[in-house]
C-alpha positions in Angstrom: -0.1 0.0 0.0 1.5 3.3 -1.1 1.6 6.4 1.2 -1.1 8.9 -0.1 0.6 11.4 -2.3 -0.2 15.1 -2.7 -3.4 15.8 -4.7 -2.6 18.2 -7.6 -4.9 19.9 -10.1 -4.1 20.9 -13.6 -3.7 24.5 -12.4 -1.1 23.3 -9.8 0.9 21.5 -12.4 0.8 24.4 -14.8 2.1 26.8 -12.1 4.9 24.4 -11.3 5.9 23.9 -14.9 6.0 27.7 -15.4 8.6 28.0 -12.6 11.0 25.7 -14.6 10.8 27.7 -17.8 13.8 30.0 -17.3 16.1 27.1 -16.4 14.9 25.0 -19.3 15.3 28.0 -21.7 18.9 28.4 -20.5 19.7 24.7 -21.1 18.0 24.7 -24.6 21.1 25.3 -26.7 23.3 22.8 -24.7 20.5 20.2 -24.9 20.4 20.6 -28.7 24.2 20.2 -28.9 24.0 17.1 -26.5 21.1 15.7 -28.6 19.3 14.9 -25.3 17.6 16.8 -22.5 19.6 17.4 -19.4 19.0 15.0 -16.5 18.4 18.1 -14.4 15.4 19.0 -16.5 13.8 15.5 -16.0 14.7 15.7 -12.3 13.0 19.1 -12.1 9.8 17.8 -13.7 9.8 14.8 -11.4 9.7 17.2 -8.5 6.6 19.0 -9.8 4.6 15.7 -9.8 3.8 16.2 -13.5 4.6 12.6 -14.4 1.7 11.4 -12.2 -0.8 13.2 -14.5 -2.2 10.0 -16.2 -1.3 7.4 -13.6 -4.2 5.6 -12.1 -5.4 6.9 -8.7 -4.9 3.6 -7.1 -1.2 4.2 -7.5 -1.4 7.9 -6.2 -1.9 9.1 -9.7 -3.9 12.1 -10.8 -6.0 10.6 -13.6 -6.3 14.1 -15.3 -7.5 14.6 -18.9 -5.4 15.4 -21.9 -5.6 19.1 -21.3 -3.3 18.9 -18.3 -0.6 17.3 -20.4 -1.0 19.5 -23.4 -1.0 22.7 -21.2 2.4 21.7 -19.9 3.8 20.8 -23.4 2.6 24.0 -24.8 4.4 26.1 -22.1 7.6 24.1 -22.4 7.4 24.4 -26.2 7.7 28.2 -25.8 11.3 27.9 -24.6 12.4 24.5 -25.9 10.5 22.4 -28.4 12.3 19.2 -27.4 11.3 19.6 -23.8 7.8 20.3 -24.9 7.8 17.1 -26.8 9.7 14.6 -24.5 8.1 15.5 -21.2 4.5 15.1 -22.3 5.2 11.9 -24.0 6.8 10.5 -20.9 3.7 11.6 -19.0 1.3 10.2 -21.5 2.9 6.8 -21.8 1.8 6.2 -18.2 -1.6 5.7 -19.6 -0.4 2.9 -21.8 1.4 1.3 -18.8 -1.9 1.3 -17.0 -3.2 -1.2 -19.7 -0.9 -4.0 -18.5 -1.9 -6.6 -15.7 -1.6 -5.5 -12.2 1.6 -7.3 -11.5 3.2 -5.2 -14.2 1.6 -2.0 -12.8 2.8 -2.8 -9.3 6.4 -2.7 -10.6 6.3 0.2 -13.0 4.2 2.4 -10.8 6.1 1.5 -7.6 7.7 5.0 -7.5 4.5 6.7 -8.3 4.9 6.8 -12.1 6.9 5.0 -14.9 9.2 6.6 -17.5 8.7 4.8 -20.7 9.5 5.3 -24.4 7.1 3.8 -27.0 6.9 2.8 -30.7 3.6 1.4 -31.9 4.8 0.5 -35.4 4.6 -3.4 -35.8 8.3 -3.8 -36.7 9.0 -6.5 -34.2 8.4 -10.3 -34.4 7.3 -12.3 -31.3 7.6 -16.0 -31.1 5.6 -17.9 -28.5 7.6 -19.9 -26.0 6.8 -21.3 -22.4 5.9 -18.4 -20.1 6.1 -15.7 -22.6 7.5 -14.7 -25.9 10.9 -14.3 -27.6 10.9 -10.9 -29.4 13.2 -9.4 -32.0 12.9 -6.3 -34.0 14.1 -2.7 -34.4 12.0 0.4 -33.8 12.6 4.0 -34.8 11.6 7.3 -33.1 12.5 6.1 -29.5 11.7 9.6 -28.0 12.9 9.8 -24.4 14.5 6.4 -24.3 17.6 7.9 -22.8 15.5 8.8 -19.7 13.3 5.8 -19.6 13.3 2.5 -17.8 10.9 0.8 -20.2 9.8 0.8 -23.8 6.4 -0.2 -25.1 6.9 -1.7 -28.6 4.6 -3.1 -31.4 5.1 -6.6 -32.8 3.3 -9.4 -34.6 3.1 -13.0 -33.6 4.1 -14.5 -37.0 3.0 -18.1 -36.1 -0.4 -16.9 -35.0 -1.5 -15.2 -38.3 0.6 -12.0 -37.6 -1.5 -11.3 -34.5 -0.6 -7.7 -33.3 0.8 -7.4 -29.8 2.4 -4.7 -27.6 5.4 -5.8 -25.6 6.8 -3.9 -22.7 10.6 -4.3 -22.5 13.0 -3.2 -19.9 15.6 -0.7 -20.9 18.5 -3.1 -20.1 17.2 -5.5 -22.7 17.3 -2.8 -25.5 20.2 -2.2 -27.9 20.1 1.5 -28.7 21.4 2.8 -32.0 22.5 6.5 -32.1 20.9 7.5 -35.4 19.3 10.8 -34.2 21.3 13.2 -36.2 18.8 15.8 -37.4 18.3 19.5 -38.1 15.5 19.9 -35.6 14.1 18.4 -32.4 17.7 17.3 -31.7 17.3 17.2 -27.9 14.5 14.5 -28.0 17.2 11.8 -28.2 14.8 9.7 -30.4 17.3 6.8 -31.0 16.4 3.5 -32.6 15.7 0.6 -30.2 16.4 -3.0 -30.9 15.5 -6.3 -29.2 17.5 -9.5 -30.2 15.6 -12.6 -29.1 14.7 -11.0 -25.8 12.4 -13.0 -23.5 9.3 -11.0 -22.5 7.0 -12.6 -19.9 3.3 -13.2 -20.8 2.2 -10.4 -18.4 4.3 -8.0 -20.2 2.5 -8.5 -23.5 -0.8 -7.1 -24.5 -3.0 -8.5 -27.2 -3.9 -6.0 -29.9 -7.5 -7.3 -30.4 -8.1 -7.0 -26.6 -6.9 -3.4 -26.6 -9.2 -2.6 -29.6 -12.2 -4.1 -27.7 -11.3 -2.2 -24.5 -10.6 -5.4 -22.7 -6.9 -5.1 -22.0 -6.1 -6.5 -18.4 -5.4 -3.0 -17.1 -8.7 -1.6 -18.4 -10.6 -4.3 -16.4 -8.8 -2.8 -13.2 -8.6 0.9 -14.0 -12.2 1.6 -15.0 -12.0 5.5 -15.2 -13.1 6.9 -18.6 -9.5 8.0 -19.2 -8.5 4.4 -19.8 -11.5 3.5 -21.9 -11.7 6.4 -24.3 -10.0 6.4 -27.7 -6.2 6.5 -27.6 -5.4 8.2 -31.0 -6.9 11.6 -30.2 -5.0 12.0 -27.0 -1.6 11.0 -28.8 -2.3 13.5 -31.6 -2.8 16.3 -29.1 0.3 15.4 -27.0 2.2 15.6 -30.3 0.8 19.0 -31.2 1.2 20.9 -28.0 4.9 21.7 -28.3 4.5 23.1 -31.7 1.8 25.4 -30.7 4.0 26.6 -27.9 6.9 27.2 -30.3 4.8 29.5 -32.4 3.5 31.5 -29.3 7.1 31.8 -28.0 8.2 33.1 -31.4 5.5 35.7 -31.4 6.5 37.0 -28.1 10.1 37.1 -29.2 9.1 39.0 -32.4 7.2 41.6 -30.6 10.1 42.2 -28.3 12.4 42.7 -31.2 10.2 45.0 -33.1 10.1 47.3 -30.1 14.0 47.8 -30.0 15.5 46.6 -33.4 17.2 49.3 -35.4 17.0 48.8 -39.1 20.3 48.7 -40.9 21.1 51.7 -43.1 17.9 53.5 -42.0 19.5 56.4 -40.0 18.4 54.9 -36.7 14.9 54.0 -37.6 13.2 51.3 -35.5 11.4 48.4 -37.0 8.2 49.4 -35.2 8.2 52.7 -37.2 7.8 50.8 -40.4 4.1 50.2 -41.4 5.0 47.0 -43.2 6.5 45.6 -40.1 3.4 46.4 -38.0 1.2 44.8 -40.7 3.4 41.7 -40.7 3.1 41.5 -37.0 -0.7 41.6 -37.2 -0.6 38.8 -39.8 1.5 36.4 -37.9 -0.3 37.3 -34.6 -3.6 36.3 -36.3 -2.1 33.0 -37.5 -0.6 32.1 -34.1 -4.0 32.9 -32.4 -5.9 30.9 -35.0 -3.7 27.8 -34.6 -4.0 28.1 -30.8 -7.8 28.4 -30.9 -8.1 25.4 -33.2 -5.9 23.3 -31.0 -7.9 24.5 -28.0 -11.1 23.2 -29.6 -9.5 19.9 -30.3 -8.2 19.6 -26.7 -11.6 20.6 -25.3 -13.4 17.9 -27.3 -11.0 15.1 -26.4 -10.8 16.1 -22.8 -14.6 15.7 -22.6 -14.1 12.2 -23.9 -11.4 11.5 -21.3 -13.7 12.6 -18.4 -16.5 10.4 -19.8 -18.8 13.4 -20.7 -19.2 12.3 -24.3 -18.3 9.4 -26.6 -16.4 10.7 -29.6 -18.0 9.8 -33.0 -15.8 8.9 -35.8 -16.3 12.2 -37.3 -15.2 13.9 -34.1 -12.1 11.8 -34.1 -11.4 12.7 -37.6 -11.9 16.4 -36.7 -9.4 16.2 -33.9 -6.7 14.9 -36.2 -7.5 17.4 -38.9 -7.6 20.3 -36.6 -4.2 19.3 -35.1 -2.6 18.9 -38.5 -4.0 22.2 -39.7 -3.0 24.0 -36.5 0.6 22.9 -36.8 0.6 23.9 -40.6 -0.6 27.4 -39.7 1.9 27.7 -36.8 4.8 26.5 -38.9 4.0 29.2 -41.5 3.7 31.9 -38.8 7.2 31.0 -37.4 8.8 31.0 -40.8 7.4 34.4 -41.5 8.7 35.7 -38.1 12.1 34.4 -38.8 12.1 36.0 -42.3 11.2 39.3 -40.8 13.7 39.2 -38.1 16.9 39.8 -40.0 20.1 37.9 -40.3 20.8 37.9 -36.6 17.8 35.5 -36.1 20.0 32.8 -37.7 22.8 32.8 -35.1 22.7 29.4 -33.4 22.2 31.0 -30.0 19.0 32.6 -31.2 15.9 30.8 -30.2 14.0 31.9 -33.3 16.0 29.8 -35.7 15.9 26.8 -33.4 12.2 27.1 -33.1 11.8 27.2 -36.8 14.0 24.1 -37.3 12.1 22.3 -34.5 8.8 23.0 -35.9 9.8 22.0 -39.4 11.0 18.7 -38.1 8.0 18.2 -35.7 5.5 18.8 -38.5 7.0 15.8 -40.3 5.4 13.4 -37.8 2.8 11.1 -39.5 0.0 12.6 -37.5 0.5 16.0 -39.2 0.1 14.6 -42.7 -2.5 17.2 -43.8 -3.6 15.3 -46.9 -4.2 12.1 -45.1 -6.0 13.8 -42.2 -8.1 15.7 -44.7 -9.0 12.5 -46.6 -10.1 10.7 -43.4 -12.2 13.7 -42.4 -13.7 14.0 -45.9 -14.7 10.3 -45.8 -16.1 10.5 -42.4 -18.1 13.6 -43.1 -19.5 12.1 -46.2 -20.5 8.9 -44.6 -18.0 6.8 -46.7 -16.3 3.6 -45.6 -13.4 4.1 -43.1 -10.4 2.0 -42.3 -9.9 1.2 -38.6 -6.1 2.1 -39.1 -7.2 5.7 -39.6 -8.3 5.8 -36.0 -6.2 3.4 -34.1 -7.4 2.3 -30.6 
């Protein structure tokens, strides 16, 4: 029996995350160079209690809806996109850990939360053996694995008609491949993860069909709506939050620059004295605001589902994905315009604007932000056409 932990609200968590922003902003350049977040950043977040946000209450968790996770990611994204990406994913993965049997939950939540990476692509192969499975495979995009103790990985059981499963591997069983050499989101440490004939016990393997049916072992124990509502909309919004924050941080930065930037070869004229610069400020401000409002609408809809206040229709699930993809597209354009209007100095490596632009360009390459695919799914849903379950996940 765990000692009761401090109850925290979304507002409490947001306030605590806000206090970390100056230090995280100071570490952003060094984190990018190291291609991983500082351990101090993870330790600071642990102290806030944020990683308990989606842990079941039976383990002293908070069982809060997606808005608590995205609010933190959005704030962090204002000063460091990689922090705004990694930290919410680590928090969100606790919801996935809650799907496993009690014996697994007892271990991973022993300290109040688990730190887990994840890759749902079915690039692993599981072979049935007494007491469990032998699993081999390689998975890309291992965000946060450098800070995690576990990894949740997709695989198929080839000798059982390629039955999909999710395996939970301990970090020490993984071989990590340092392939994360990118032009943006460099501090996410998203290395490739590999298992070579690793033994995974039965309790550490989830059946894909049971998860689709809402009958995973953990869902029979943790019965709150958070653990029974659709997974994909939450994941989409966790992915989006940091990018929205990047655009909001860039706009704040741009306003500060316009107030004091002297135009070259202008005889001392300030940027703010140029009508064209004021008009551009209005344009990018409207774009950033529009992206944020669209994101807010998607978060509000999904949060209601998380709280059990409504059951998302397929059309609503398609809307969440479309709104998120469109919000990122608009935010990315706004940041590109801000950098273009900020002069050559914005391209110094110490300048947060150029890093924000590179980070947002990279972030927007995630599959959930494929605007054409999101649009097609929405169009088919809106027109009552046939839909593929793969469009929605679990």
